[in-house]
N, C-alpha and C positions, 0 to 999 in steps of 0.2 A: 710631154715636155717637161723639164725640170724645172723645179720652182723651190726657193727657202720658204718654209713654211713654220711657223710660232704655233706651238700647241699648245702653252702656258708657259708662265713666266720662265724665263730660262730655259726653257725646253724648245729645240728646234731643231730641224734636218732636210735635207735635200732630199725631195720627194718626185717620183715619177707621175705626173697628174695630167688627168686630159687637159687637152689644149684648148684654149676659147676659141668660138666662132662669133663671125661679125654678125650681130642682130641688124634689126632695122635701125638704120642711122649712126650704125658703129663699123670700127675697121678694127682688125687688129694689126697689130705692131710688131714687128721681129726685132726684140731691142739688143741694143748695139751697148749702150751703157747706163749706170744706174747710180746712183749716187747714196750713199748711206750717211744718214742725217739723225741728229741729236733725238729728235722725234722717235725716230725708229729704235733707238735704247730706250726710250722708256716703255716704249710697248713691249721690247724686249723682257724687260724687268719686271715689267707690272704696275708700276708708276704712273703711266699714260693715265689722264683724267677720264677717257673715252670708256676705259675697262671698268670705271668705277660708278658712269652715270649710264649704262648701257646702250651707250652708241659705238663699243667694238665688242667684240668677244670672241676669244678664242675658237677654231685655229684664225690667226691673220695670215696673210701673204701682205709682208712690206715691200716697201718701194714706191717713192714718190717724185723723186727726182731722174727722169729721167729721159732719152733719146732713141731712135729707132728707126724703121724704113717699115712703111705701113705694105703687108703683104695679102691683104684679106679686105675686101669689102662687103657690107650689107645691104640691104635692099635701101633703097633711097639715096644712097651715097654715089657720087660719082667717081665712075672707076677711075679714072684721072688718077686719083690718090695713089692708086697702086705704084710700088717704087718710090715715091717720094717719100726723102728724110724729113724728119718730123720729131717735133717734142710736144707737149701738151699742158692743160691747167690742170690741177690736182684736186679743183673745187668743183663737183657736178652738181649743179641746182638742179630743181624740181622743174623749171621751166616755166612754171606758172603762176606763183606765189607774186606779190607785191615787188618784192626786193630783187627777184630773178628778171622781173618785167621790167625794172628799171636798169637793169644792167649789175645788180649787185648779188648776181649768182654766189660768190662767195661767204656772202652770209645768211644763204638760204636755211631758214631753220630745218629745213628738211633734207638738206645737203648729203651727197656721200663726197669721199675724201680717199680718194685711190691708195690701196694701200693701207686706210688706217680708221674710215668711217665706214658704218653701214655696211658692212661685209663688201665694201670692192677691192673686190683682188688688185694686189700693187705689180710693179715691174721686176721685184726679184727675181723674174724668170724669163724665160727664153723668148714667150710671147706676152702679149698684153691686149686686151680687148676695151676699148674706148670711144664712146661719143666721137661723131668725127666732128661735132660742134666744138669740141673741146681742143680742138688740133691747130698746132702753129708749122706752118714748115719752115725748115731750116736750109738756109742759103747753104752753097756748097763752101764759104767762107769760113762757116761755123763747123767744126769737125765735131767727132763724137763726145769728146772729153768737154769742150764748150757749152754743145749742146744739152749735156744732163748738168750742165750748172745755171742753166736758162732761169729754171726754178727757182733757187736760192737767189739768185740773180735778180730775178724779179720784185722779191722781197727785199732786197735792198736798196732798189733803185726805189722804190715805195717812199721805204724809209728815208731818200735822201731827198725825195722831193715832197717829203710832208716837216721835214726840216725845214725847208724854205731859206737856203743860203746862198748868198750871193756870191758874185766872183770875188775873189779876194776877201771873204769873210772866213769865220774861224771855227771851225765843227769839230767837237770834241766828241769820239765814238767810245764807250764804253763796252770792253770786250771785242777781243782781237782772236774770234774765231772766224767761219766760213762768212756769216752774213756779214759781222762787222767789217771786214777785211774787202768784202764785195762792197760794199757801203762806200768804204774809203776810196776806193778805186773809181767810184761814180762820182764820187765827192770830188775828187781830183781831178776827172775829165772835165768837170765843170769849171775848173777853176778856183775851186774852196780850197783855202790853208786847213789841212786833217791832222788831227791829233790824235793817239789811239792810247786808251787807259788800259792796262792790263795787269796781268799778276806775274806771269814767268818771263825769265828772262830769254828763253826759247823762242817764246810766241813774240814778244816785242823786238826781239832781233829780226825776226822773220816780219814783221811789219814793217822796222824801219826799211830794209830792203824792197819791200813795194813801194817805195818814195815817200810815206809820210813823213811830216815836218819835225813831227813829236811821238814819239812811243814810250809813255811812262807809266813805272809803281805807282800807287795812290801819294805813297812818302815823297815820291820825285814831281809830282804833278806841279808845273808853275802857277804863280798866279797870274792868269790871261782873262781877259773877256772872252766868254765863250758866247759864240752868238748862235748855235745851238748844240741840243746833247742830244746822241742816238744814244738808247741803252739798248743794246746786243746782247748784254750778258745774262747770266742764269743764275745770279747772287740776288738772293732779298732784300738786300741793302741797296742797289742800284739805282732802281725808281726812286727814292729818297736823295740820293746823291747827284742824281741825273738833275732834277729840280731844284736843289739847291747851287749846282754848278753854274746854270745857264743864266746867261744876263736877263734883265728885266724886260718884258715886253715880246720876249722872243718866244723859243717852241723847243720841247722836249718831247722826242719819239720814242715811242715804247715797243720794239720789236722781239725783244728777249723774255722768256719766260722763265721764272724759276720753279723749283720744284716745290716749293711751300709757299705760304703765302707770303706776300711781300707787305710792307709798310709805308704809307705815303700820306705825308699831312699835306690837304688839300690848302691849309692856309697860306703854305709856302706859295702855292701857283696863283692863290686869289693875291697876296700881297705882292706878288713880283707882276702881276698882270701877266704872266708865262699861260702860251696855249699848249696844253699836252694833246698828243696825238698815238691812237694806239694801231698797230698794223696788222692785220690777220692775213696772211695769203700774200701769193706774188700776183694773183690773177690780174688787178689792171697793169701789171708793171712787166709780162711776159714779150710783148712784141716790143719795147721798149730795152729791155736786156738782150733779145735777139741782135736789134739795129746798133747797139753800142759793142756787142760782140764781132758782127761783121763788119763795121767800120776799124774796127781795130782799136776805139777808143777806149774799150775795157778789156782787158784778157784776163780770163777767170783762170788759164790754164795751171799757173804757177801754185794754185793755191790746193793742186790735185798732189797727194804724196803717193798714191799707188794705186794699180787697178790690179784687182785680186779676182779670185772667182769663187762664184756660189757657195763651193766649200768653206770658203773662207770666212764667210759671213757673220757664224755665232762667234770667233774667235773676235772680230772687229766690236760686235755686240758689247762680248766683254770684255773690252778695254784693251786688247792686245793690239800693239803696232806692229807691223810688219820690221823686221831688223833694216832692210832694206828701203822703207818709206823714206819721201823727202821730206823736207821741214813743213811742208803745207799742212793746214788742217783737215781736207777733206780728203776720203778714202774710196775709191768708186769699184764697181763691179763690173765686168763683162760677163754676163749670164752664159755665153755660148764658150767661154774658155773652161778648160781644165784643170785643175791642180796638177803639178808634176809630181811622180812620185818621187 
């Protein structure tokens, strides 16, 4: 099968590799759609922390936002999975530590992460082997584009839940990227007033088109009461800004990661009696994202700017944007497709 393989920083190729075989407790999924993520770009550039602490080594097969159809099952797996459309969790815990046993496999110390950590091959390929325990069935009402947005959607939903904003309360989201915009959609669906803080006019115009109440630059941001703030940006100054802006006694949620260390004065949190929450992974939010997509409460499809081929991934990770791409922040890949000559 064809797979996108990173052999080193900035070095990639689409290679013919052996297709996976379903081991005990596993299935093989024929991949229909994969999202390209900022974390993939960090692996491509060599800046990803896992490459520096030994949790990932080249060669790497990327791809952790995916959906597809089960084509093969291993020993111990219900054969009725064959032919079912599915997506799945990125975080694969060891299954026996105290965190896994408590349902927190997404923070298992020994966990693998699909396409990212401890050598687990990712979904930027025609097929993917994955434990059946990680799967979530996709209803027919959630198509392939939305199906590959479940993983980022689960992250965004967790951020909104952690923000604890009620109906009619005001949420500020820093960073109008994929996670920030999905968080805006989930919060609006729950009845909150949502504002977005960003930098570029194009990204703010796109956010406004999704229905947020306000889309602002830092210079334009009005002096309002922010009942919660979600930092979904990658700027090292954003965590401190979020803590400064949030109303006393409320919550800031940190889901964005900067490439270099950020600084947050905890005196700001303490003196305002603010709760700070960190969010890692979509795991506890995946089923909620599927339900919201299936009901139509949230539609992630406008965020996808283009669907490309495996041959296009190198260019995307170098920052190239297809001329015909829409205004959304997300690029998808169909591993079965071939680039036209």
